[in-house]
HTML snippet that shows the backbone in 3Dmol.js (N, CA, C, O; Angstrom):
<script src="https://3Dmol.org/build/3Dmol-min.js"></script>
<div id="view" style="width:600px;height:400px;position:relative"></div>
<script>
const pdb = `
ATOM      1  N   MET A   1      16.804 -39.041  20.606  1.00  0.00           N
ATOM      2  CA  MET A   1      16.976 -40.344  21.240  1.00  0.00           C
ATOM      3  C   MET A   1      16.643 -41.529  20.890  1.00  0.00           C
ATOM      4  O   MET A   1      15.420 -41.639  20.808  1.00  0.00           O
ATOM      5  N   ASN A   2      17.289 -42.593  20.613  1.00  0.00           N
ATOM      6  CA  ASN A   2      17.132 -43.957  19.744  1.00  0.00           C
ATOM      7  C   ASN A   2      16.834 -44.665  21.275  1.00  0.00           C
ATOM      8  O   ASN A   2      17.737 -44.924  22.070  1.00  0.00           O
ATOM      9  N   LEU A   3      15.204 -44.955  21.554  1.00  0.00           N
ATOM     10  CA  LEU A   3      15.449 -46.045  22.400  1.00  0.00           C
ATOM     11  C   LEU A   3      15.194 -47.200  22.443  1.00  0.00           C
ATOM     12  O   LEU A   3      14.957 -47.919  23.413  1.00  0.00           O
ATOM     13  N   LEU A   4      15.250 -47.500  20.966  1.00  0.00           N
ATOM     14  CA  LEU A   4      14.549 -48.844  20.199  1.00  0.00           C
ATOM     15  C   LEU A   4      15.520 -50.166  21.152  1.00  0.00           C
ATOM     16  O   LEU A   4      15.076 -51.091  21.832  1.00  0.00           O
ATOM     17  N   PRO A   5      17.055 -49.753  20.832  1.00  0.00           N
ATOM     18  CA  PRO A   5      17.892 -50.771  21.220  1.00  0.00           C
ATOM     19  C   PRO A   5      17.773 -51.430  22.465  1.00  0.00           C
ATOM     20  O   PRO A   5      17.755 -52.652  22.608  1.00  0.00           O
ATOM     21  N   GLU A   6      17.675 -50.383  23.572  1.00  0.00           N
ATOM     22  CA  GLU A   6      17.140 -50.777  24.835  1.00  0.00           C
ATOM     23  C   GLU A   6      15.933 -51.709  24.735  1.00  0.00           C
ATOM     24  O   GLU A   6      15.876 -52.888  25.086  1.00  0.00           O
ATOM     25  N   MET A   7      15.002 -50.971  24.201  1.00  0.00           N
ATOM     26  CA  MET A   7      13.459 -51.750  24.453  1.00  0.00           C
ATOM     27  C   MET A   7      13.578 -52.907  24.030  1.00  0.00           C
ATOM     28  O   MET A   7      12.810 -53.697  24.580  1.00  0.00           O
ATOM     29  N   LEU A   8      14.713 -53.640  22.716  1.00  0.00           N
ATOM     30  CA  LEU A   8      14.545 -54.473  22.264  1.00  0.00           C
ATOM     31  C   LEU A   8      15.136 -55.748  22.915  1.00  0.00           C
ATOM     32  O   LEU A   8      14.692 -56.893  22.827  1.00  0.00           O
ATOM     33  N   LYS A   9      16.268 -55.299  23.611  1.00  0.00           N
ATOM     34  CA  LYS A   9      16.633 -56.369  24.735  1.00  0.00           C
ATOM     35  C   LYS A   9      15.925 -56.750  25.725  1.00  0.00           C
ATOM     36  O   LYS A   9      16.409 -57.772  26.211  1.00  0.00           O
ATOM     37  N   GLU A  10      14.953 -56.386  26.280  1.00  0.00           N
ATOM     38  CA  GLU A  10      13.672 -56.794  27.114  1.00  0.00           C
ATOM     39  C   GLU A  10      12.175 -56.855  26.605  1.00  0.00           C
ATOM     40  O   GLU A  10      11.300 -57.616  27.016  1.00  0.00           O
ATOM     41  N   HIS A  11      12.085 -56.040  25.775  1.00  0.00           N
ATOM     42  CA  HIS A  11      10.354 -56.095  25.486  1.00  0.00           C
ATOM     43  C   HIS A  11      10.301 -56.316  24.166  1.00  0.00           C
ATOM     44  O   HIS A  11       9.346 -55.776  23.608  1.00  0.00           O
ATOM     45  N   GLU A  12      11.332 -57.202  23.205  1.00  0.00           N
ATOM     46  CA  GLU A  12      10.945 -57.170  21.883  1.00  0.00           C
ATOM     47  C   GLU A  12       9.170 -58.327  21.421  1.00  0.00           C
ATOM     48  O   GLU A  12       8.971 -59.460  21.859  1.00  0.00           O
ATOM     49  N   GLY A  13       8.467 -57.753  20.734  1.00  0.00           N
ATOM     50  CA  GLY A  13       7.243 -58.458  20.494  1.00  0.00           C
ATOM     51  C   GLY A  13       6.118 -58.043  21.365  1.00  0.00           C
ATOM     52  O   GLY A  13       4.961 -58.290  21.024  1.00  0.00           O
ATOM     53  N   LYS A  14       6.471 -57.246  22.790  1.00  0.00           N
ATOM     54  CA  LYS A  14       5.364 -56.356  23.221  1.00  0.00           C
ATOM     55  C   LYS A  14       5.327 -55.003  22.572  1.00  0.00           C
ATOM     56  O   LYS A  14       5.906 -54.596  21.565  1.00  0.00           O
ATOM     57  N   PHE A  15       4.402 -54.338  23.500  1.00  0.00           N
ATOM     58  CA  PHE A  15       3.430 -53.164  22.448  1.00  0.00           C
ATOM     59  C   PHE A  15       3.843 -51.995  23.642  1.00  0.00           C
ATOM     60  O   PHE A  15       3.604 -52.024  24.849  1.00  0.00           O
ATOM     61  N   VAL A  16       4.433 -51.139  22.969  1.00  0.00           N
ATOM     62  CA  VAL A  16       4.560 -49.916  24.248  1.00  0.00           C
ATOM     63  C   VAL A  16       3.873 -48.868  24.038  1.00  0.00           C
ATOM     64  O   VAL A  16       3.803 -48.583  22.842  1.00  0.00           O
ATOM     65  N   ILE A  17       3.241 -48.059  24.853  1.00  0.00           N
ATOM     66  CA  ILE A  17       2.830 -46.480  25.258  1.00  0.00           C
ATOM     67  C   ILE A  17       3.438 -45.662  24.918  1.00  0.00           C
ATOM     68  O   ILE A  17       4.540 -45.721  25.462  1.00  0.00           O
ATOM     69  N   LEU A  18       3.322 -44.633  24.091  1.00  0.00           N
ATOM     70  CA  LEU A  18       4.058 -43.518  23.847  1.00  0.00           C
ATOM     71  C   LEU A  18       3.020 -42.285  23.836  1.00  0.00           C
ATOM     72  O   LEU A  18       1.838 -42.281  23.492  1.00  0.00           O
ATOM     73  N   ARG A  19       3.999 -41.027  24.420  1.00  0.00           N
ATOM     74  CA  ARG A  19       3.222 -40.086  24.626  1.00  0.00           C
ATOM     75  C   ARG A  19       4.406 -39.255  23.833  1.00  0.00           C
ATOM     76  O   ARG A  19       5.552 -39.703  23.799  1.00  0.00           O
ATOM     77  N   ASN A  20       4.008 -37.886  23.133  1.00  0.00           N
ATOM     78  CA  ASN A  20       5.351 -37.231  22.961  1.00  0.00           C
ATOM     79  C   ASN A  20       5.474 -36.009  23.804  1.00  0.00           C
ATOM     80  O   ASN A  20       4.613 -35.560  24.561  1.00  0.00           O
ATOM     81  N   GLY A  21       6.417 -35.631  23.618  1.00  0.00           N
ATOM     82  CA  GLY A  21       6.417 -34.416  24.700  1.00  0.00           C
ATOM     83  C   GLY A  21       6.484 -34.719  26.492  1.00  0.00           C
ATOM     84  O   GLY A  21       6.864 -33.894  27.323  1.00  0.00           O
ATOM     85  N   ASP A  22       6.201 -35.543  26.657  1.00  0.00           N
ATOM     86  CA  ASP A  22       6.890 -36.310  28.129  1.00  0.00           C
ATOM     87  C   ASP A  22       7.887 -36.281  28.508  1.00  0.00           C
ATOM     88  O   ASP A  22       8.753 -36.699  27.739  1.00  0.00           O
ATOM     89  N   LYS A  23       8.254 -35.864  29.652  1.00  0.00           N
ATOM     90  CA  LYS A  23       9.750 -36.342  30.160  1.00  0.00           C
ATOM     91  C   LYS A  23      10.148 -37.867  29.630  1.00  0.00           C
ATOM     92  O   LYS A  23      11.138 -38.207  28.982  1.00  0.00           O
ATOM     93  N   GLU A  24       9.197 -38.558  30.056  1.00  0.00           N
ATOM     94  CA  GLU A  24       9.602 -40.149  30.062  1.00  0.00           C
ATOM     95  C   GLU A  24       8.284 -40.482  28.813  1.00  0.00           C
ATOM     96  O   GLU A  24       7.059 -40.574  28.893  1.00  0.00           O
ATOM     97  N   PRO A  25       9.524 -40.620  27.405  1.00  0.00           N
ATOM     98  CA  PRO A  25       8.599 -40.907  26.159  1.00  0.00           C
ATOM     99  C   PRO A  25       8.125 -42.012  26.112  1.00  0.00           C
ATOM    100  O   PRO A  25       7.487 -42.188  25.074  1.00  0.00           O
ATOM    101  N   PHE A  26       8.166 -43.486  27.282  1.00  0.00           N
ATOM    102  CA  PHE A  26       7.516 -44.230  26.915  1.00  0.00           C
ATOM    103  C   PHE A  26       6.635 -44.488  28.556  1.00  0.00           C
ATOM    104  O   PHE A  26       6.903 -44.067  29.681  1.00  0.00           O
ATOM    105  N   ARG A  27       5.780 -45.157  28.164  1.00  0.00           N
ATOM    106  CA  ARG A  27       4.757 -45.352  29.803  1.00  0.00           C
ATOM    107  C   ARG A  27       4.825 -46.745  30.134  1.00  0.00           C
ATOM    108  O   ARG A  27       4.719 -46.793  31.359  1.00  0.00           O
ATOM    109  N   GLY A  28       4.939 -47.824  29.703  1.00  0.00           N
ATOM    110  CA  GLY A  28       4.865 -49.016  29.979  1.00  0.00           C
ATOM    111  C   GLY A  28       4.774 -50.180  28.660  1.00  0.00           C
ATOM    112  O   GLY A  28       4.754 -49.865  27.470  1.00  0.00           O
ATOM    113  N   PHE A  29       4.727 -51.504  29.172  1.00  0.00           N
ATOM    114  CA  PHE A  29       4.864 -52.639  27.970  1.00  0.00           C
ATOM    115  C   PHE A  29       3.725 -53.082  28.195  1.00  0.00           C
ATOM    116  O   PHE A  29       3.253 -52.857  29.310  1.00  0.00           O
ATOM    117  N   CYS A  30       3.031 -53.749  27.334  1.00  0.00           N
ATOM    118  CA  CYS A  30       1.578 -54.758  27.337  1.00  0.00           C
ATOM    119  C   CYS A  30       2.279 -55.589  25.907  1.00  0.00           C
ATOM    120  O   CYS A  30       3.056 -55.401  24.971  1.00  0.00           O
ATOM    121  N   HIS A  31       1.461 -56.525  26.459  1.00  0.00           N
ATOM    122  CA  HIS A  31       1.626 -58.141  25.740  1.00  0.00           C
ATOM    123  C   HIS A  31       0.677 -57.917  24.579  1.00  0.00           C
ATOM    124  O   HIS A  31       1.013 -58.580  23.598  1.00  0.00           O
ATOM    125  N   CYS A  32      -0.488 -57.124  24.385  1.00  0.00           N
ATOM    126  CA  CYS A  32      -1.101 -56.813  23.146  1.00  0.00           C
ATOM    127  C   CYS A  32      -1.325 -55.321  23.238  1.00  0.00           C
ATOM    128  O   CYS A  32      -1.168 -54.595  24.220  1.00  0.00           O
ATOM    129  N   PRO A  33      -1.890 -54.884  21.512  1.00  0.00           N
ATOM    130  CA  PRO A  33      -2.123 -53.592  21.594  1.00  0.00           C
ATOM    131  C   PRO A  33      -3.622 -53.355  22.275  1.00  0.00           C
ATOM    132  O   PRO A  33      -3.683 -52.185  22.651  1.00  0.00           O
ATOM    133  N   LYS A  34      -4.463 -53.850  22.469  1.00  0.00           N
ATOM    134  CA  LYS A  34      -6.217 -53.804  23.304  1.00  0.00           C
ATOM    135  C   LYS A  34      -5.425 -53.293  24.727  1.00  0.00           C
ATOM    136  O   LYS A  34      -5.415 -52.202  25.297  1.00  0.00           O
ATOM    137  N   ASP A  35      -4.837 -54.457  25.001  1.00  0.00           N
ATOM    138  CA  ASP A  35      -4.454 -54.065  26.746  1.00  0.00           C
ATOM    139  C   ASP A  35      -3.800 -52.589  26.664  1.00  0.00           C
ATOM    140  O   ASP A  35      -4.293 -51.557  27.120  1.00  0.00           O
ATOM    141  N   ALA A  36      -2.328 -52.757  25.841  1.00  0.00           N
ATOM    142  CA  ALA A  36      -1.801 -51.304  25.552  1.00  0.00           C
ATOM    143  C   ALA A  36      -2.938 -49.705  25.545  1.00  0.00           C
ATOM    144  O   ALA A  36      -2.875 -48.735  26.300  1.00  0.00           O
ATOM    145  N   THR A  37      -3.665 -49.907  24.667  1.00  0.00           N
ATOM    146  CA  THR A  37      -4.779 -49.311  24.446  1.00  0.00           C
ATOM    147  C   THR A  37      -5.912 -48.833  25.608  1.00  0.00           C
ATOM    148  O   THR A  37      -6.555 -47.783  25.597  1.00  0.00           O
ATOM    149  N   LYS A  38      -5.964 -49.870  26.572  1.00  0.00           N
ATOM    150  CA  LYS A  38      -6.572 -49.713  27.687  1.00  0.00           C
ATOM    151  C   LYS A  38      -5.873 -48.696  28.576  1.00  0.00           C
ATOM    152  O   LYS A  38      -6.277 -47.538  28.685  1.00  0.00           O
ATOM    153  N   VAL A  39      -4.676 -49.239  29.285  1.00  0.00           N
ATOM    154  CA  VAL A  39      -3.732 -49.013  29.754  1.00  0.00           C
ATOM    155  C   VAL A  39      -3.545 -47.393  29.688  1.00  0.00           C
ATOM    156  O   VAL A  39      -3.462 -46.689  30.694  1.00  0.00           O
ATOM    157  N   ALA A  40      -3.493 -46.927  28.388  1.00  0.00           N
ATOM    158  CA  ALA A  40      -3.026 -45.488  27.883  1.00  0.00           C
ATOM    159  C   ALA A  40      -4.519 -44.709  28.316  1.00  0.00           C
ATOM    160  O   ALA A  40      -4.404 -43.811  29.150  1.00  0.00           O
ATOM    161  N   TYR A  41      -5.864 -44.996  27.812  1.00  0.00           N
ATOM    162  CA  TYR A  41      -6.939 -44.098  28.428  1.00  0.00           C
ATOM    163  C   TYR A  41      -6.885 -44.238  29.764  1.00  0.00           C
ATOM    164  O   TYR A  41      -7.242 -43.246  30.400  1.00  0.00           O
ATOM    165  N   GLU A  42      -6.520 -45.245  30.413  1.00  0.00           N
ATOM    166  CA  GLU A  42      -7.063 -44.938  31.705  1.00  0.00           C
ATOM    167  C   GLU A  42      -5.816 -44.281  32.525  1.00  0.00           C
ATOM    168  O   GLU A  42      -5.904 -44.163  33.747  1.00  0.00           O
ATOM    169  N   ASN A  43      -4.513 -43.805  31.734  1.00  0.00           N
ATOM    170  CA  ASN A  43      -3.868 -43.104  32.423  1.00  0.00           C
ATOM    171  C   ASN A  43      -3.936 -41.567  31.693  1.00  0.00           C
ATOM    172  O   ASN A  43      -3.860 -40.517  32.331  1.00  0.00           O
ATOM    173  N   PHE A  44      -4.088 -41.657  30.291  1.00  0.00           N
ATOM    174  CA  PHE A  44      -4.016 -40.375  30.134  1.00  0.00           C
ATOM    175  C   PHE A  44      -5.405 -39.573  29.369  1.00  0.00           C
ATOM    176  O   PHE A  44      -5.462 -38.447  28.876  1.00  0.00           O
ATOM    177  N   GLY A  45      -6.431 -40.598  29.487  1.00  0.00           N
ATOM    178  CA  GLY A  45      -7.761 -39.890  29.043  1.00  0.00           C
ATOM    179  C   GLY A  45      -7.714 -40.207  27.490  1.00  0.00           C
ATOM    180  O   GLY A  45      -7.059 -41.032  26.854  1.00  0.00           O
ATOM    181  N   ASN A  46      -8.840 -39.055  27.031  1.00  0.00           N
ATOM    182  CA  ASN A  46      -8.796 -38.719  25.544  1.00  0.00           C
ATOM    183  C   ASN A  46      -7.656 -37.968  25.312  1.00  0.00           C
ATOM    184  O   ASN A  46      -8.051 -36.929  24.785  1.00  0.00           O
ATOM    185  N   ILE A  47      -6.639 -37.945  25.407  1.00  0.00           N
ATOM    186  CA  ILE A  47      -5.798 -37.746  24.450  1.00  0.00           C
ATOM    187  C   ILE A  47      -4.868 -37.838  23.579  1.00  0.00           C
ATOM    188  O   ILE A  47      -5.730 -38.714  23.516  1.00  0.00           O
ATOM    189  N   PRO A  48      -3.644 -37.886  22.499  1.00  0.00           N
ATOM    190  CA  PRO A  48      -2.928 -38.296  21.550  1.00  0.00           C
ATOM    191  C   PRO A  48      -2.029 -39.577  22.525  1.00  0.00           C
ATOM    192  O   PRO A  48      -1.756 -39.595  23.726  1.00  0.00           O
ATOM    193  N   PHE A  49      -1.789 -40.403  21.616  1.00  0.00           N
ATOM    194  CA  PHE A  49      -0.768 -41.134  22.513  1.00  0.00           C
ATOM    195  C   PHE A  49      -0.506 -42.373  20.847  1.00  0.00           C
ATOM    196  O   PHE A  49      -0.989 -42.263  19.720  1.00  0.00           O
ATOM    197  N   LEU A  50       0.136 -43.092  21.242  1.00  0.00           N
ATOM    198  CA  LEU A  50       0.456 -43.920  20.490  1.00  0.00           C
ATOM    199  C   LEU A  50       1.141 -45.479  20.800  1.00  0.00           C
ATOM    200  O   LEU A  50       2.191 -45.611  21.429  1.00  0.00           O
ATOM    201  N   VAL A  51       0.366 -46.601  20.253  1.00  0.00           N
ATOM    202  CA  VAL A  51       0.509 -47.458  20.571  1.00  0.00           C
ATOM    203  C   VAL A  51       1.548 -48.390  19.710  1.00  0.00           C
ATOM    204  O   VAL A  51       0.925 -48.823  18.741  1.00  0.00           O
ATOM    205  N   ARG A  52       2.825 -48.831  19.706  1.00  0.00           N
ATOM    206  CA  ARG A  52       3.926 -49.411  18.903  1.00  0.00           C
ATOM    207  C   ARG A  52       4.288 -50.746  19.535  1.00  0.00           C
ATOM    208  O   ARG A  52       4.690 -50.993  20.672  1.00  0.00           O
ATOM    209  N   GLU A  53       4.081 -51.414  18.667  1.00  0.00           N
ATOM    210  CA  GLU A  53       5.069 -52.750  18.416  1.00  0.00           C
ATOM    211  C   GLU A  53       6.366 -52.897  18.845  1.00  0.00           C
ATOM    212  O   GLU A  53       6.959 -52.260  17.974  1.00  0.00           O
ATOM    213  N   VAL A  54       7.258 -53.330  19.644  1.00  0.00           N
ATOM    214  CA  VAL A  54       8.966 -53.202  19.893  1.00  0.00           C
ATOM    215  C   VAL A  54       9.190 -54.463  18.937  1.00  0.00           C
ATOM    216  O   VAL A  54       9.232 -55.688  19.056  1.00  0.00           O
ATOM    217  N   SER A  55       9.322 -53.418  17.832  1.00  0.00           N
ATOM    218  CA  SER A  55      10.350 -54.766  16.739  1.00  0.00           C
ATOM    219  C   SER A  55      11.670 -54.265  16.005  1.00  0.00           C
ATOM    220  O   SER A  55      12.042 -53.092  16.028  1.00  0.00           O
ATOM    221  N   ARG A  56      12.349 -55.327  15.334  1.00  0.00           N
ATOM    222  CA  ARG A  56      13.695 -55.159  14.533  1.00  0.00           C
ATOM    223  C   ARG A  56      12.845 -54.532  13.275  1.00  0.00           C
ATOM    224  O   ARG A  56      13.432 -53.725  12.554  1.00  0.00           O
ATOM    225  N   GLU A  57      11.810 -54.793  13.058  1.00  0.00           N
ATOM    226  CA  GLU A  57      11.496 -54.114  11.549  1.00  0.00           C
ATOM    227  C   GLU A  57      11.255 -52.927  11.907  1.00  0.00           C
ATOM    228  O   GLU A  57      10.834 -52.211  10.999  1.00  0.00           O
ATOM    229  N   TYR A  58      11.408 -52.298  13.233  1.00  0.00           N
ATOM    230  CA  TYR A  58      11.149 -50.487  12.692  1.00  0.00           C
ATOM    231  C   TYR A  58      13.150 -50.215  12.684  1.00  0.00           C
ATOM    232  O   TYR A  58      13.620 -49.085  12.820  1.00  0.00           O
ATOM    233  N   GLU A  59      13.821 -51.159  12.548  1.00  0.00           N
ATOM    234  CA  GLU A  59      15.430 -50.778  12.118  1.00  0.00           C
ATOM    235  C   GLU A  59      15.197 -50.683  10.734  1.00  0.00           C
ATOM    236  O   GLU A  59      15.486 -49.649  10.133  1.00  0.00           O
ATOM    237  N   THR A  60      14.603 -51.854  10.053  1.00  0.00           N
ATOM    238  CA  THR A  60      14.655 -51.997   8.702  1.00  0.00           C
ATOM    239  C   THR A  60      14.006 -51.157   7.880  1.00  0.00           C
ATOM    240  O   THR A  60      14.477 -50.764   6.813  1.00  0.00           O
ATOM    241  N   TYR A  61      12.555 -50.741   8.472  1.00  0.00           N
ATOM    242  CA  TYR A  61      11.755 -49.919   7.578  1.00  0.00           C
ATOM    243  C   TYR A  61      11.025 -48.864   8.076  1.00  0.00           C
ATOM    244  O   TYR A  61       9.922 -48.615   7.589  1.00  0.00           O
ATOM    245  N   GLY A  62      11.739 -47.829   9.493  1.00  0.00           N
ATOM    246  CA  GLY A  62      11.398 -46.952   9.917  1.00  0.00           C
ATOM    247  C   GLY A  62      10.342 -46.829  10.317  1.00  0.00           C
ATOM    248  O   GLY A  62       9.572 -47.784  10.412  1.00  0.00           O
ATOM    249  N   ARG A  63       9.920 -45.166  10.780  1.00  0.00           N
ATOM    250  CA  ARG A  63       9.099 -44.766  11.162  1.00  0.00           C
ATOM    251  C   ARG A  63       7.513 -45.386  11.130  1.00  0.00           C
ATOM    252  O   ARG A  63       6.711 -45.647  12.027  1.00  0.00           O
ATOM    253  N   ASN A  64       7.469 -45.480   9.775  1.00  0.00           N
ATOM    254  CA  ASN A  64       6.338 -45.504   8.692  1.00  0.00           C
ATOM    255  C   ASN A  64       5.555 -47.005   8.812  1.00  0.00           C
ATOM    256  O   ASN A  64       4.380 -47.299   8.595  1.00  0.00           O
ATOM    257  N   GLY A  65       6.833 -47.916   9.297  1.00  0.00           N
ATOM    258  CA  GLY A  65       6.089 -49.238   9.637  1.00  0.00           C
ATOM    259  C   GLY A  65       6.487 -49.943   8.217  1.00  0.00           C
ATOM    260  O   GLY A  65       6.977 -49.294   7.292  1.00  0.00           O
ATOM    261  N   LYS A  66       6.244 -51.214   8.155  1.00  0.00           N
ATOM    262  CA  LYS A  66       6.678 -51.956   6.976  1.00  0.00           C
ATOM    263  C   LYS A  66       5.653 -51.806   6.229  1.00  0.00           C
ATOM    264  O   LYS A  66       4.590 -51.957   6.832  1.00  0.00           O
ATOM    265  N   PRO A  67       5.556 -51.512   4.902  1.00  0.00           N
ATOM    266  CA  PRO A  67       4.565 -51.618   4.115  1.00  0.00           C
ATOM    267  C   PRO A  67       3.683 -53.041   3.612  1.00  0.00           C
ATOM    268  O   PRO A  67       4.067 -54.207   3.524  1.00  0.00           O
ATOM    269  N   ILE A  68       2.523 -52.500   3.366  1.00  0.00           N
ATOM    270  CA  ILE A  68       1.615 -53.770   3.368  1.00  0.00           C
ATOM    271  C   ILE A  68       1.076 -53.569   1.871  1.00  0.00           C
ATOM    272  O   ILE A  68       1.293 -52.610   1.130  1.00  0.00           O
ATOM    273  N   THR A  69       0.411 -54.576   1.648  1.00  0.00           N
ATOM    274  CA  THR A  69      -0.200 -54.768   0.236  1.00  0.00           C
ATOM    275  C   THR A  69      -1.527 -54.971   0.616  1.00  0.00           C
ATOM    276  O   THR A  69      -1.772 -55.987   1.267  1.00  0.00           O
ATOM    277  N   ILE A  70      -2.732 -53.947   0.244  1.00  0.00           N
ATOM    278  CA  ILE A  70      -4.156 -54.036  -0.030  1.00  0.00           C
ATOM    279  C   ILE A  70      -4.526 -55.244  -1.468  1.00  0.00           C
ATOM    280  O   ILE A  70      -4.244 -55.007  -2.643  1.00  0.00           O
ATOM    281  N   THR A  71      -5.021 -56.170  -1.095  1.00  0.00           N
ATOM    282  CA  THR A  71      -5.680 -57.075  -1.755  1.00  0.00           C
ATOM    283  C   THR A  71      -7.327 -56.725  -1.998  1.00  0.00           C
ATOM    284  O   THR A  71      -7.922 -56.432  -0.962  1.00  0.00           O
ATOM    285  N   ARG A  72      -8.123 -56.723  -3.237  1.00  0.00           N
ATOM    286  CA  ARG A  72      -9.215 -56.328  -3.387  1.00  0.00           C
ATOM    287  C   ARG A  72      -9.894 -58.055  -3.486  1.00  0.00           C
ATOM    288  O   ARG A  72      -9.274 -58.852  -4.190  1.00  0.00           O
ATOM    289  N   ASN A  73     -10.874 -58.418  -2.917  1.00  0.00           N
ATOM    290  CA  ASN A  73     -11.447 -59.825  -3.000  1.00  0.00           C
ATOM    291  C   ASN A  73     -12.511 -59.631  -3.630  1.00  0.00           C
ATOM    292  O   ASN A  73     -13.418 -59.070  -3.015  1.00  0.00           O
ATOM    293  N   LEU A  74     -12.722 -60.010  -4.967  1.00  0.00           N
ATOM    294  CA  LEU A  74     -13.721 -59.688  -6.271  1.00  0.00           C
ATOM    295  C   LEU A  74     -14.726 -61.022  -5.934  1.00  0.00           C
ATOM    296  O   LEU A  74     -15.776 -61.205  -6.551  1.00  0.00           O
ATOM    297  N   LYS A  75     -14.444 -61.542  -5.314  1.00  0.00           N
ATOM    298  CA  LYS A  75     -15.508 -62.642  -4.926  1.00  0.00           C
ATOM    299  C   LYS A  75     -17.087 -62.121  -4.456  1.00  0.00           C
ATOM    300  O   LYS A  75     -17.943 -62.950  -4.147  1.00  0.00           O
TER     301      LYS A  75
END
`;
const viewer = $3Dmol.createViewer("view");
viewer.addModel(pdb, "pdb");
viewer.setStyle({}, {cartoon: {color: "spectrum"}});
viewer.zoomTo();
viewer.render();
</script>
């Protein structure tokens, strides 16, 4: 089930807490990843979860996210 189009309508730019295998695939939205992680630990404890930004980039780049370039500072 693709929930992204619905999430983008009201929650673009927020961070969603996701749990694989739950009846409800997401557990809330927060304004920053730090808050989302805190909420996830408070609700689930130390078990796997995912914090992901609700972004249109997901439509372009897919589940692995936007590619990044790592540069090495030689100074």
